[in-house]
C-alpha positions in Angstrom: 76.0 -22.2 41.8 73.5 -20.7 39.9 71.4 -18.0 41.0 68.0 -18.2 41.8 65.4 -16.2 40.7 64.8 -14.6 44.1 68.8 -14.1 44.4 68.7 -12.1 41.2 66.0 -10.0 42.8 68.6 -8.5 45.3 71.3 -8.7 43.4 70.8 -5.7 42.1 67.8 -3.8 44.7 67.9 -2.3 47.2 65.3 -3.3 50.1 62.8 -0.2 49.3 63.7 -0.6 45.6 62.4 -4.4 46.2 59.2 -3.7 47.7 58.6 -1.1 45.3 58.7 -4.1 42.8 56.8 -6.3 44.8 54.0 -3.2 45.1 54.3 -2.8 41.2 53.6 -6.9 40.5 50.9 -6.7 43.3 49.3 -4.4 41.2 49.8 -6.1 37.7 48.7 -9.3 38.8 47.5 -9.8 42.4 44.3 -7.8 43.8 44.5 -6.0 46.5 42.4 -7.0 49.5 39.9 -4.0 48.8 39.1 -5.5 44.8 40.3 -9.1 45.5 36.3 -10.2 45.7 34.7 -7.3 44.5 31.0 -7.7 46.0 28.4 -5.6 44.4 25.4 -5.6 46.6 22.8 -4.6 44.1 19.7 -5.6 42.6 19.0 -7.0 39.8 18.1 -4.8 37.0 14.7 -4.7 36.3 15.0 -6.8 32.9 16.8 -9.6 34.7 14.7 -9.6 37.5 11.8 -10.0 35.1 13.0 -12.6 33.8 14.0 -14.3 36.9 10.2 -14.2 37.8 8.7 -15.4 34.4 11.4 -18.4 34.5 10.3 -19.4 38.7 6.3 -19.0 37.6 6.8 -21.2 34.2 8.0 -23.9 36.6 5.1 -23.1 39.7 2.0 -25.7 39.7 -1.3 -25.2 38.2 -2.7 -24.1 41.5 -0.2 -21.3 42.1 -0.7 -19.8 38.5 -4.0 -19.8 38.7 -3.8 -18.2 42.0 -1.8 -15.6 40.7 -4.2 -15.3 37.5 -7.0 -14.4 40.0 -5.1 -12.4 42.0 -4.2 -10.4 39.7 -7.8 -10.2 37.8 -9.3 -8.7 41.2 -6.2 -6.2 42.0 -5.0 -5.5 38.7 -1.7 -6.0 39.8 0.9 -7.0 37.5 1.4 -11.1 37.4 5.0 -10.9 38.0 4.5 -8.5 40.8 2.1 -11.0 42.6 4.3 -14.0 41.9 7.2 -12.1 43.7 4.8 -11.3 46.7 3.4 -14.5 47.4 7.4 -15.8 47.2 8.4 -13.3 50.0 6.0 -14.9 51.9 7.0 -18.3 51.3 10.8 -17.4 52.2 9.4 -16.1 55.5 7.9 -19.5 56.6 11.0 -21.0 55.1 13.4 -19.3 57.3 11.4 -20.4 60.4 11.1 -23.9 59.3 15.7 -23.6 58.8 16.2 -21.5 61.5 13.3 -21.3 64.2 13.6 -18.0 66.4 16.4 -16.3 64.4 14.7 -13.4 63.4 11.3 -11.3 64.4 10.0 -10.2 60.9 7.4 -7.9 61.7 9.9 -6.1 64.6 12.6 -6.3 61.6 15.1 -7.8 63.8 17.9 -10.3 64.6 17.9 -12.5 67.6 21.0 -13.7 69.6 20.4 -17.1 68.0 22.8 -15.5 64.8 25.1 -14.1 67.1 25.6 -16.4 68.8 26.4 -18.9 65.7 28.6 -16.0 64.7 30.1 -16.0 67.9 31.2 -19.8 67.1 33.1 -19.2 64.0 35.1 -16.0 65.8 36.2 -18.2 68.6 38.5 -20.3 65.7 39.3 -17.5 63.2 40.8 -15.1 65.9 43.5 -17.7 66.3 44.4 -17.5 62.9 43.6 -13.8 62.2 47.2 -12.6 63.1 48.8 -15.2 59.9 46.4 -14.2 57.7 46.5 -10.0 58.3 50.1 -10.7 57.8 49.7 -12.6 54.8 47.0 -10.6 52.9 47.9 -7.3 54.1 51.4 -6.8 55.0 53.1 -5.5 52.4 54.8 -7.9 50.2 54.1 -10.8 52.2 51.9 -12.8 50.1 54.5 -12.5 47.4 57.0 -13.8 49.2 55.1 -16.9 50.8 54.2 -17.8 46.6 58.0 -17.3 45.7 59.1 -19.8 48.2 56.0 -22.2 46.6 57.1 -22.0 43.4 61.1 -22.4 43.6 60.1 -25.3 45.7 58.4 -26.4 42.4 60.1 -25.1 39.7 63.4 -26.6 38.8 66.4 -24.6 36.9 64.5 -21.7 37.6 65.9 -18.6 35.5 65.4 -15.2 36.7 68.8 -12.8 35.5 69.2 -11.1 31.9 72.2 -13.4 31.2 70.0 -16.6 30.9 68.2 -15.3 28.5 69.9 -13.3 26.2 73.8 -12.4 25.4 75.2 -9.2 25.5 76.6 -9.9 22.1 73.0 -11.2 20.8 71.4 -7.7 22.4 73.9 -5.8 20.1 73.5 -7.9 17.1 69.4 -7.2 17.5 70.3 -3.8 18.2 72.2 -3.6 15.1 69.8 -4.1 12.6 67.0 -2.1 13.1 68.6 0.1 16.1 65.5 0.0 18.1 65.0 -0.7 21.9 62.1 -2.4 21.3 63.2 -5.1 18.7 65.5 -6.3 21.8 63.0 -5.8 24.3 60.7 -7.7 21.9 63.2 -10.5 21.8 63.9 -10.9 25.5 60.0 -11.1 25.8 59.7 -13.8 23.5 62.2 -15.5 25.3 61.0 -15.2 28.8 57.5 -16.6 27.2 59.2 -19.4 26.1 60.6 -20.1 28.9 57.5 -19.6 31.2 55.3 -21.8 28.6 57.9 -24.7 29.3 57.4 -24.9 33.0 55.1 -27.9 33.7 51.6 -26.6 34.6 51.4 -29.6 37.4 53.7 -26.7 39.6 51.8 -24.1 39.4 49.1 -25.7 40.1 50.8 -27.4 43.1 51.5 -24.3 44.8 47.8 -22.4 44.2 46.3 -25.8 45.6 48.6 -25.2 48.8 47.5 -21.8 49.2 43.9 -22.3 48.1 42.6 -22.6 51.9 44.4 -19.4 52.6 42.3 -17.6 49.5 39.3 -19.3 50.3 38.9 -18.3 54.4 40.6 -14.9 53.9 37.0 -13.3 54.1 36.2 -15.4 56.8 39.3 -14.4 59.5 39.3 -11.2 58.3 35.2 -10.5 58.7 35.1 -7.6 60.7 33.5 -10.0 64.1 33.9 -6.3 66.4 31.6 -4.2 65.1 29.3 -7.1 64.0 28.7 -8.2 67.6 28.6 -4.6 68.8 24.8 -4.6 66.9 24.1 -7.2 69.3 25.5 -5.3 72.6 29.0 -7.4 73.0 31.8 -6.2 72.2 34.8 -9.0 72.6 37.9 -6.9 72.2 36.2 -5.6 75.6 35.9 -9.2 77.3 38.2 -11.3 75.2 38.0 -14.2 77.7 34.5 -14.5 78.2 33.3 -18.3 77.0 29.3 -17.5 76.6 28.6 -14.2 76.2 25.0 -12.3 76.0 23.3 -11.0 73.2 20.7 -8.2 72.4 18.3 -8.4 69.6 19.8 -6.0 66.9 18.4 -4.5 64.1 18.2 -6.1 60.9 18.5 -4.0 58.4 21.6 -2.3 60.4 23.4 -5.7 60.1 22.6 -6.3 56.7 25.9 -5.6 54.8 27.5 -7.5 57.7 25.0 -10.7 56.8 26.2 -9.8 53.2 29.8 -10.2 54.0 29.3 -13.1 55.8 27.2 -15.1 52.7 29.9 -13.9 50.6 32.5 -15.7 53.1 30.1 -18.8 52.7 30.4 -18.9 49.3 34.3 -18.6 49.3 34.8 -21.7 51.8 32.4 -23.8 49.6 35.5 -23.6 47.6 37.5 -25.4 49.4 39.2 -29.1 49.0 38.9 -31.1 51.5 40.7 -32.2 53.8 42.5 -29.5 54.2 46.5 -30.9 53.3 49.5 -28.3 53.4 52.9 -29.2 53.6 54.4 -28.4 57.2 57.4 -26.0 55.1 54.3 -23.7 53.6 53.3 -23.0 57.2 56.2 -22.5 58.5 57.1 -20.2 56.1 53.9 -18.4 56.3 54.1 -17.9 59.6 58.0 -17.5 59.7 57.5 -13.7 57.6 55.5 -12.3 60.3 56.8 -10.5 63.7 58.8 -12.9 65.3 57.7 -12.0 68.8 54.2 -13.2 67.6 55.5 -15.7 65.5 54.0 -19.3 66.8 57.6 -20.5 66.2 59.2 -17.8 67.8 60.0 -19.8 71.0 61.7 -22.5 68.4 65.3 -20.8 67.3 66.8 -22.3 64.9 70.1 -20.0 65.7 72.3 -17.9 68.3 70.8 -15.1 66.2 67.2 -14.2 67.6 64.7 -14.6 64.5 67.4 -14.5 61.7 66.0 -18.0 61.2 62.1 -17.2 61.1 62.7 -14.7 57.8 62.8 -16.2 54.2 65.9 -15.0 52.4 65.3 -12.7 49.3 67.9 -14.6 48.1 67.2 -18.1 48.1 64.6 -20.9 47.2 64.6 -22.1 51.1 64.0 -21.1 54.1 66.9 -19.2 56.0 67.6 -21.2 58.5 68.4 -24.1 55.1 70.2 -21.6 53.0 73.7 -21.9 54.5 75.7 -24.9 55.5 78.1 -22.7 57.6 75.5 -21.4 59.8 76.0 -21.4 63.4 74.8 -24.5 64.7 71.6 -23.5 67.2 72.5 -23.3 70.9 70.0 -25.8 71.7 67.7 -28.4 69.8 64.3 -28.3 69.8 62.3 -31.6 70.0 60.9 -32.4 65.8 57.8 -33.6 67.9 57.5 -30.4 69.1 57.5 -28.6 66.1 55.5 -31.4 64.1 52.8 -30.8 66.8 52.7 -26.8 66.3 52.4 -27.4 62.7 49.6 -30.3 62.9 47.9 -28.0 65.0 47.7 -25.3 62.6 46.4 -27.2 60.0 43.4 -28.5 63.0 42.4 -25.1 63.6 42.0 -24.6 59.5 40.3 -27.3 59.3 38.2 -26.2 62.4 37.2 -23.0 60.7 36.8 -24.6 57.5 33.8 -27.1 59.6 32.3 -24.5 61.4 31.8 -22.3 58.4 30.2 -25.3 56.8 27.9 -25.8 59.6 26.6 -22.3 59.7 25.8 -22.4 55.6 24.0 -25.4 56.5 22.0 -23.9 59.9 21.7 -20.5 58.9 19.7 -19.4 55.6 21.6 -16.2 55.6 20.9 -15.5 51.9 17.1 -16.1 52.5 17.4 -13.7 55.6 18.8 -11.2 53.3 16.1 -11.4 50.6 13.5 -11.3 53.3 14.8 -7.7 54.8 15.5 -6.4 51.5 11.6 -7.3 50.2 12.8 -9.0 47.1 12.7 -12.6 46.6 15.5 -12.1 43.9 17.8 -9.5 45.4 21.1 -11.0 44.6 24.6 -10.2 45.8 27.2 -10.2 42.7 30.3 -11.2 43.2 33.6 -12.6 41.9 36.7 -14.6 42.6 39.2 -14.0 40.6 41.6 -16.7 41.3 45.3 -17.1 42.3 47.2 -17.5 38.4 50.1 -18.2 40.0 51.7 -19.0 36.0 51.4 -15.1 35.8 52.2 -14.1 39.2 55.7 -16.3 37.7 55.8 -14.7 34.9 55.4 -11.0 36.0 58.1 -11.3 39.1 60.7 -12.8 36.3 59.5 -10.4 33.7 59.8 -7.0 36.1 63.4 -8.7 37.2 64.8 -8.9 33.6 63.4 -5.8 32.3 64.8 -4.2 35.0 68.2 -5.4 34.2 67.8 -5.0 30.6 67.0 -0.9 31.6 70.2 -1.0 33.5 72.5 -2.3 30.6 70.9 -0.8 27.7 73.0 2.2 27.7 75.6 -0.5 27.1 74.4 -2.5 24.6 74.3 1.1 22.4 77.7 2.2 23.5 79.2 -1.3 22.0 77.3 -1.6 19.4 78.5 2.4 18.4 81.8 1.4 19.2 81.7 -1.9 17.2 80.3 0.8 14.2 83.2 2.6 15.3 86.0 0.0 15.1 84.5 -1.2 12.0 85.0 1.9 10.3 88.1 3.1 11.6 89.8 -0.6 11.2 93.4 0.3 9.8 92.8 3.8 10.3 95.2 5.9 13.0 92.6 8.0 14.9 93.2 11.8 16.5 92.0 12.7 19.9 91.7 16.4 20.4 94.0 17.6 23.7 91.8 20.2 24.7 88.5 19.8 24.4 87.9 16.7 26.4 86.5 15.6 29.8 89.1 16.2 32.8 89.7 13.9 35.2 91.1 16.6 37.8 87.8 17.8 38.0 85.3 15.9 39.8 82.4 17.2 38.3 79.3 15.5 40.3 81.0 16.5 43.4 80.8 19.9 42.4 77.3 19.7 40.6 79.7 20.9 37.5 78.8 20.3 33.9 81.5 18.8 31.5 81.9 19.0 27.5 78.9 17.4 26.0 79.9 16.8 22.7 83.5 15.3 22.6 82.6 11.9 21.3 80.6 13.3 18.4 83.5 16.3 17.6 86.6 13.8 17.8 84.2 11.2 15.4 83.8 14.0 12.7 87.3 15.2 12.7 88.4 11.4 12.5 86.1 11.0 9.5 87.0 14.1 7.5 90.3 13.6 8.5 90.6 9.7 7.1 88.4 9.4 4.2 88.3 12.5 2.7 90.9 12.6 0.6 92.0 8.7 0.8 87.8 7.6 0.0 86.0 10.7 -1.4 88.5 13.2 -3.2 89.3 10.6 -6.0 85.7 9.4 -6.8 85.0 13.0 -7.2 87.3 13.8 -9.5 86.3 11.3 -11.3 82.9 11.9 -11.5 84.0 15.6 -12.3 85.5 14.7 -15.5 82.8 12.5 -16.7 79.0 13.2 -15.4 79.7 16.8 -14.0 81.4 18.3 -17.6 77.7 18.7 -18.9 76.3 19.4 -15.2 77.4 22.9 -14.0 75.2 23.2 -11.4 75.2 19.8 -9.6 79.3 20.5 -10.5 79.3 23.6 -8.4 76.8 22.4 -5.4 79.4 19.7 -4.9 82.3 21.4 -5.2 81.1 24.0 -2.6 79.9 21.7 -0.4 82.9 18.9 -0.8 84.8 22.4 0.0 83.4 23.4 3.4 83.3 19.5 4.7 87.1 19.6 4.4 87.1 23.2 6.0 85.4 21.8 9.0 88.2 19.4 9.6 90.6 22.8 10.1 87.5 24.7 12.1 87.4 21.3 14.8 91.8 21.9 15.0 91.1 25.6 15.5 88.3 25.1 18.2 90.0 22.9 19.9 93.2 25.1 19.9 91.2 28.1 21.3 91.1 26.0 24.8 94.4 25.7 24.7 96.7 27.3 27.4 98.1 29.2 24.6 94.9 31.2 24.1 92.7 33.6 26.1 89.7 31.1 26.6 92.5 28.1 27.4 94.0 30.3 29.9 90.7 31.2 31.7 89.5 27.4 31.4 93.0 26.5 33.1 92.9 29.2 35.8 88.9 28.3 36.6 89.5 24.7 37.0 92.4 24.9 39.4 90.3 27.6 41.7 86.7 26.4 41.6 87.6 24.3 44.9 88.0 26.9 46.8 86.8 30.1 44.9 82.6 29.0 44.7 81.4 32.4 42.3 84.6 31.0 39.9 81.8 27.6 39.0 79.5 30.1 37.7 82.2 31.2 35.3 83.3 27.6 34.5 79.4 27.2 33.5 79.4 29.8 31.0 82.2 28.9 29.6 81.8 25.3 29.2 78.1 26.0 27.6 79.5 28.2 25.6 82.1 25.9 23.9 79.3 23.2 23.9 77.3 26.1 21.5 80.4 26.4 19.1 80.7 22.6 18.8 77.4 22.3 18.0 77.0 24.7 15.2 80.0 22.5 14.0 78.3 19.3 14.8 75.2 20.7 12.6 77.1 22.2 9.5 79.0 18.8 9.4 75.5 17.1 9.6 73.8 19.8 7.1 77.2 18.6 4.2 76.7 15.3 5.0 72.9 15.0 4.3 74.0 17.6 0.8 76.6 15.1 -0.6 74.6 12.3 0.3 71.4 13.5 -1.8 73.9 15.0 -4.8 75.0 11.6 -4.8 71.3 9.8 -5.1 70.2 12.2 -7.7 73.1 11.5 -9.7 72.9 7.8 -8.9 69.1 8.1 -9.6 68.7 10.6 -12.2 66.5 9.8 -15.5 68.9 11.2 -18.0 69.9 8.4 -20.7 73.2 9.9 -21.3 73.9 10.0 -17.0 72.9 6.3 -17.1 75.3 5.9 -19.7 78.2 6.9 -18.4 77.1 5.4 -14.9 77.3 2.1 -16.5 80.4 2.9 -18.1 84.0 1.0 -16.4 87.0 3.3 -15.2 90.1 1.9 -13.9 90.0 3.2 -10.0 93.0 2.9 -7.9 94.1 0.2 -10.4 91.1 -1.6 -10.8 87.7 -1.6 -12.8 85.0 -0.6 -11.6 81.6 0.6 -12.9 80.9 4.6 -11.9 77.6 4.0 -10.7 78.8 0.9 -8.4 81.2 3.9 -7.2 79.5 6.0 -6.1 76.6 3.7 -4.4 79.3 2.7 -2.0 80.7 6.0 -1.4 76.8 7.2 -0.8 76.5 4.0 1.4 79.8 5.1 3.4 78.1 8.6 4.2 75.0 7.2 4.9 76.1 4.8 7.6 78.6 7.3 8.7 75.7 10.3 9.3 73.8 7.6 11.2 76.7 6.5 13.5 77.1 10.6 14.3 73.5 11.1 14.8 73.5 8.1 17.4 76.1 9.6 19.1 74.8 13.2 19.4 71.6 12.0 20.4 73.3 10.1 23.1 75.0 13.4 24.4 71.9 15.5 24.3 70.1 12.6 26.7 
């Protein structure tokens, strides 16, 4: 059975790592509660404000403009300032007509009438607070609900690295340029193509289901207790009171709360009516909360208390539906009870929405805010970021796939390197150094000890010299020496010196390996330390010193080998690219080489290309060994 996106996420990650990934996704896509709806409580700047006043004045009647002009003439004040002052007086009359007795304008206070209106909203909001707090505040809760919604709408969802690219393809792409970024970019391209292929309706449908929770968030999570305390009432201390007694409150102290109420009302206005949510969505949302506080906690779905009240990270369905082998419930709960509870929850959402609408119709909240700010053009700037489930889905797959890619990329490089080695040494006998190697009898990790670092690279260099120098390069260099180099002593001497030292490196590698054998002094010391470290901790320091010393010796041989390779490549390049006409003619001359006719220039090019390929391969391995 094909694994879902969330099964992929849980396959490799621990619970801690999974929660860390959710936090990263939340940072990338989902705005946190503190910045999801940014509210900028500030006055319009002077230019914007002046523009608004002038626009209003242009729409005013002839009599109003005449009064403004006349008062400006008498007082010397700007017409715009006089117009704004008159608008503030008009604002006061509008508030009195729409909500008489809601405030004392001169005493600058708010009457209990506004607190009573907010308390009506509070009675419906408090019922929903637990589920909303879990959804928007509990770590990872919101993401899991979205995943549930999406996986029930996206068919054939993909989430594993192998769903998008094979190991063979990664090795091939890496082999072209030798860059991790090239492979990563190809994966991202395929991810984007897959994401673009998903019908937009799948995301729109999921977004519509969560919208009521999104747009009612500010209302449900409003700081009611702090607000009511301004009116001399603490609902936390008297939770069962049906009709609380409120005092007057300072309007200036309440302004921040009024602005939050205004924003919550704006959000509520985006809700599409009627609120229709699938029962499975609500149950998933609620069942992710603490089972003890879950409205459905008294409806067990199997014998393990609360087990069915969790959404499984590894499935696209609620846990109660995951396994066909799940134990049968201890007892059946009539479906009508479940449906009734789901229906009640939807009714609670609709009821809260209606109360917020009624509050917005009856209470001129923005006018009140503007009046007490003494600015009829005061504005509360805020933004609603939107849900963007398509971005969320892409990000959750991207994080999962790239996390897997980062884990396997070492294997990609290793496979590529091994393919290059197999290709280069096909049909050749390979020798393995007997003493400079990793010993399986030593538990390096347990004792925190270093092992010989350059075993792979030094073996590769030795075998290249052994397998190719005499059979592949020596005869070509002899042919070169008898022709082009006859009259070019400088290049001839450099080539001879380099080839001799390069060949000598092979012998030095054998001598070095012998220095680690039981017949040499260092080898005897190594063997003693190898078997005594477990019981003699002081010997571990000696072991470390010996290993580091031998690694330095090997590093010197590798550097010398790389230096000779670079020199040989340069010398052959100088000959091939020589501007001398005599050398150009000889490079185009055909010679019988190993019973075949071949142009000298072509022969040198193939040998130079072979050296370049090997040097690049050796460089990749030594880079890996250095870490």
